[in-house]
N, C-alpha and C positions, 0 to 999 in steps of 0.2 A: 379812418383810412378805408378806402373802398377795396372790395374784393376784386380779383382780376376779372371775374365774370361780370361783375357790376360795371367795371370800367369798359369792358368789351361791349356790353349792351348799350351803354351811353354813346360810345363811339359809333356803333352801327346805327343808332337812331339819328345821330347827327349827320352821318353820311347819307342816309336815305331821305332826310328831310331837307332836300336841296331847294333853293329858290329858283333855280334855272333847270332847264331840261338836260337830261343825260345825253340826249342827241347832240346838244351844243358841246358838251365835253368830248364826245367821241370825235366830232368834227375838229375840235381844237387839237386833240392828239394827232390826228392825221395831218393837219396843216403844219404843226410843229415838226412832225417827222419829215415832211417834205422839205421844210426849211433846213433842218439839221442835215439831212441827206445831201441836199444840194451844196451846202457849205462844206461838208466833209469831202465831197467829190472835188470841189474846186480847190480846197486846201491841200489835199494829198495827191491829186491826180491832174492838176492843171497843166503840168509840163508834158503830159502824154496826150492831152486833148488837142484836137484841131481847133483853129480859130472859130469855126462855125459851132462846134460842140461847146466850146467855152462860152460863146455868146448865148446859146440856149440855156446853159446852166445858170448863167448870170440872170437871165430873164426869169427862169424858174425860181431862183432865190429871191428876186425882187417881188415877184407875184406872191410867193408864199408868205414873205414878210408883210406884204400889204394885206393879205387875207388874215393873218394873225392880228394885225392892228384893227381890222374891221370887226372881227369877232370880239376882241377885247372891248372895243367901243360899245358894241351892242350889249355886252355883259354889264358894262359899267352903267349904262342907261337903265337897265332893267332892275338894278339893285336899289 
């Protein structure tokens, strides 16, 4: 059985020894946040939005999901 400190050091070394860049992770978090935010605005505020605002939110949702797919594809190719 490992000590808590030993397990922590193994976990830290696994996290710091990533195959891809941390920048990609940061971009991924931002893009997922955009997609989630657009979805929540549409889900809970669509009845208050004008048709033009709703159209822009749907475009933002589509673009952010497309960007998530593109980043996942590039991550899958690099592994």
